[in-house]
C-alpha positions in Angstrom: 122.2 119.9 118.7 120.0 116.5 118.9 117.3 118.3 120.5 117.1 121.0 118.1 116.7 118.6 115.3 114.1 116.6 117.1 112.3 119.7 117.8 112.4 120.8 114.1 111.0 117.5 112.9 108.3 117.7 115.6 107.3 120.9 114.5 107.4 119.6 110.8 105.3 116.9 111.6 102.8 119.3 113.6 102.4 121.3 110.4 101.4 118.2 108.0 99.0 116.7 110.6 97.4 120.3 110.5 96.9 120.2 106.7 95.3 117.0 106.9 92.9 118.0 109.8 92.0 121.1 107.9 91.1 118.7 104.7 89.1 116.5 106.7 87.0 119.3 108.7 86.1 120.9 105.0 84.9 117.4 104.0 82.9 117.0 107.1 81.4 120.7 106.7 80.5 119.8 103.1 78.5 116.6 104.3 76.9 118.5 107.0 76.0 121.2 104.3 74.6 118.5 101.9 72.8 116.7 104.5 71.1 119.8 106.1 69.8 120.9 102.5 68.5 117.6 101.7 66.8 117.1 105.0 65.1 120.8 104.7 63.9 120.3 101.1 62.7 116.7 101.9 60.7 118.4 104.7 59.4 121.2 102.5 58.3 118.6 100.0 56.9 116.1 102.3 54.5 118.8 103.6 53.5 120.3 100.4 53.0 116.5 99.1 52.3 114.4 102.0 54.1 111.3 101.4 54.7 108.6 103.5 57.9 107.5 105.8 59.4 105.2 103.1 58.9 107.9 100.4 60.1 110.2 102.6 63.6 108.4 103.0 63.9 107.6 99.5 63.5 111.2 98.8 66.0 112.2 101.2 68.7 109.7 99.6 67.8 111.0 96.0 68.3 114.9 97.4 71.4 114.1 99.1 73.2 112.6 96.3 71.8 115.6 94.0 73.1 118.1 96.3 76.3 116.4 96.7 76.8 116.4 93.3 75.5 120.0 93.0 78.2 121.0 95.4 81.1 119.4 93.3 80.0 121.1 90.2 79.8 124.4 92.0 83.7 124.1 93.2 85.0 122.6 89.8 85.1 125.2 87.1 85.5 123.1 84.1 81.9 121.6 84.9 80.2 121.1 81.6 76.4 122.4 81.5 75.6 118.9 80.3 77.0 117.3 83.4 74.6 119.7 85.4 71.6 118.8 83.1 72.3 115.1 83.7 72.5 115.6 87.3 69.0 117.7 87.0 67.5 114.8 84.9 68.6 112.1 87.3 66.9 114.1 90.0 63.6 114.1 88.0 63.6 110.5 87.1 64.5 109.2 90.5 61.5 111.3 92.1 58.9 110.1 89.5 59.9 106.8 90.4 59.4 107.4 94.2 56.3 109.7 94.1 52.8 108.6 92.8 51.6 110.4 89.5 49.6 113.1 91.6 52.5 114.0 93.9 54.7 114.2 91.1 52.6 116.5 89.0 52.4 118.9 92.2 56.2 118.2 92.5 56.6 119.6 89.2 54.2 122.8 89.6 56.0 123.7 92.8 59.4 123.3 91.3 58.4 125.8 88.4 57.5 128.5 91.0 
């Protein structure tokens, strides 16, 4: 009887551990997805705007924050349009601070297309 109870407790612990692993795996996939999107967009902008390595690193960090928030908004049904607009404005403001005036103007024309 003790062996059956021990086996049941072990199986129960395995089920709980499995749920934790699944949740962590989803977070890892989200992080990989956000990093891939930010990296791809940074590389596209680097080719189009021809900025230096420091600007590239700063643009990557800004885009990573932007895509992370965007992913959170897409998963939350209660996201207000004002929050999405605030995220867009933050991206625009931070990119304007990083890029030169000429680069920012080209960025705006590219983003409109």
